[in-house]
C-alpha positions as CSV (number, residue, x, y, z in Angstrom):
1,M,-64.6,18.9,56.1
2,P,-62.4,21.6,54.3
3,T,-60.2,20.1,51.7
4,L,-57.5,21.7,49.6
5,P,-57.6,19.4,46.6
6,W,-54.6,17.9,45.0
7,T,-52.5,20.6,43.4
8,T,-49.9,19.7,40.9
9,V,-46.8,21.7,41.4
10,N,-44.4,20.2,38.9
11,E,-45.2,17.6,36.3
12,P,-42.9,14.6,36.7
13,A,-41.4,12.7,33.8
14,P,-43.7,9.8,32.8
15,D,-41.1,7.2,33.9
16,A,-40.2,9.0,37.2
17,T,-40.7,7.6,40.7
18,A,-42.4,9.8,43.3
19,F,-41.5,9.8,47.0
20,V,-44.8,10.1,48.8
21,M,-45.5,11.3,52.4
22,A,-48.9,11.1,54.1
23,S,-49.5,12.4,57.6
24,R,-52.3,12.6,60.2
25,L,-51.8,15.4,62.7
26,E,-54.0,15.9,65.7
27,V,-54.0,18.9,67.9
28,R,-54.6,18.8,71.7
29,S,-57.8,20.9,71.8
30,L,-60.4,22.7,69.7
31,R,-58.8,25.9,70.9
32,D,-55.6,24.9,68.9
33,V,-57.4,24.3,65.6
34,P,-57.5,27.9,64.2
35,R,-53.8,28.5,65.0
36,F,-52.8,25.1,63.4
37,F,-55.0,25.7,60.3
38,V,-53.7,29.3,59.7
39,R,-50.0,28.2,60.1
40,S,-50.6,25.1,57.9
41,L,-51.7,27.4,55.1
42,A,-48.2,29.0,55.2
43,A,-46.6,25.6,54.7
44,W,-49.2,24.8,51.9
45,K,-48.2,28.0,50.1
46,Q,-44.5,27.0,50.4
47,V,-45.2,23.6,48.8
48,K,-46.5,25.3,45.7
49,S,-43.0,26.7,45.0
50,A,-40.8,24.0,46.6
51,P,-38.2,22.5,44.4
52,G,-38.9,18.9,43.7
53,A,-42.5,19.0,44.7
54,Y,-44.9,17.1,42.4
55,G,-48.1,17.9,44.3
56,A,-50.0,18.0,47.5
57,S,-53.4,17.9,49.2
58,L,-54.7,18.8,52.7
59,I,-57.8,17.7,54.5
60,A,-58.9,19.5,57.7
61,E,-61.4,17.9,60.1
62,P,-61.5,20.8,62.6
63,L,-64.2,19.3,64.9
64,K,-62.0,16.2,65.2
65,R,-58.9,18.3,65.7
66,T,-57.3,16.4,62.9
67,F,-55.4,17.4,59.7
68,W,-54.3,15.1,57.0
69,T,-51.5,15.9,54.5
70,L,-50.5,14.1,51.3
71,S,-47.6,15.1,49.1
72,A,-45.4,13.7,46.4
73,W,-41.8,14.6,45.7
74,E,-39.0,14.0,43.3
75,D,-37.1,12.2,46.0
76,K,-36.7,11.9,49.8
77,E,-34.1,14.8,49.8
78,A,-36.6,17.2,48.1
79,L,-39.1,16.5,50.9
80,Y,-36.6,16.8,53.7
81,T,-35.2,20.1,52.2
82,Y,-38.8,21.5,52.2
83,A,-39.3,20.4,55.8
84,R,-36.0,22.1,56.9
85,T,-36.8,25.4,55.0
86,E,-38.8,28.4,56.2
87,P,-41.6,28.8,56.8
88,H,-42.3,25.0,57.3
89,K,-39.4,24.7,59.8
90,S,-40.7,27.4,62.1
91,V,-44.4,26.4,61.6
92,M,-43.7,22.9,62.8
93,T,-41.4,24.0,65.7
94,G,-44.0,26.6,66.8
95,L,-46.9,24.1,66.8
96,R,-45.1,21.3,68.6
97,S,-46.7,22.2,72.0
98,T,-50.2,22.1,70.5
99,M,-49.8,18.6,69.0
100,N,-51.4,15.5,70.4
101,R,-50.7,12.6,68.1
102,S,-49.1,12.5,64.7
103,V,-48.6,9.6,62.3
104,F,-46.4,9.8,59.2
105,T,-45.8,7.2,56.4
106,F,-43.6,7.3,53.3
107,W,-43.5,5.2,50.2
108,E,-42.4,5.3,46.5
109,T,-44.8,4.9,43.6
110,P,-44.6,5.5,39.8
111,A,-45.2,9.2,39.2
112,A,-47.6,8.3,36.4
113,G,-50.0,7.2,39.2
114,L,-50.2,10.7,40.7
115,P,-52.3,12.0,42.3
116,I,-52.4,9.5,45.1
117,D,-55.9,8.4,46.2
118,W,-56.8,9.5,49.7
119,S,-58.2,6.1,50.6
120,D,-54.8,4.5,49.8
121,A,-53.0,7.2,52.0
122,R,-55.5,6.6,54.9
123,D,-55.0,2.9,54.7
124,R,-51.2,3.3,54.8
125,L,-51.5,5.7,57.7
126,A,-53.7,3.3,59.6
127,A,-51.1,0.5,59.0
128,Q,-48.3,2.8,60.1
129,E,-50.2,3.7,63.3
130,R,-50.7,0.0,64.1
131,A,-47.1,-0.7,63.5
132,D,-46.0,2.2,65.7
133,A,-48.2,0.9,68.5
134,D,-46.6,-2.5,68.1
135,G,-43.1,-1.0,68.0
136,G,-42.4,-2.2,64.4
137,S,-42.7,-1.4,60.8
138,P,-45.9,-1.8,58.7
139,T,-46.1,-4.8,56.5
140,G,-47.6,-5.0,53.1
């Protein structure tokens, strides 16, 4: 399972709060995996210079057609600005037709606790997926 380990982009102040996003992205077929992976590297490169980014990690499970992202930001606006900025904007728009299922979850945490543990992120994504299936918000 190829992993791009947590990369710290900007050191937050010790008393700062981080806005965290985790995602699980699944493509429709194995044929879509190389295209998704190559394009995701452009978005990864963009994170490394994005204003307000504290850090990020990516796990690729190509044989499962699944990609996991985890990132921490100064605030929600910094994340959303990144998502609306090129190349991320075009990458996600261009890949929409290859996507099967996606799950996203967001939370805040003390920045002193970065990097986020992947097991915590996966648990939160599983809770979000259950909540999405039930039509509600995750609890806990």
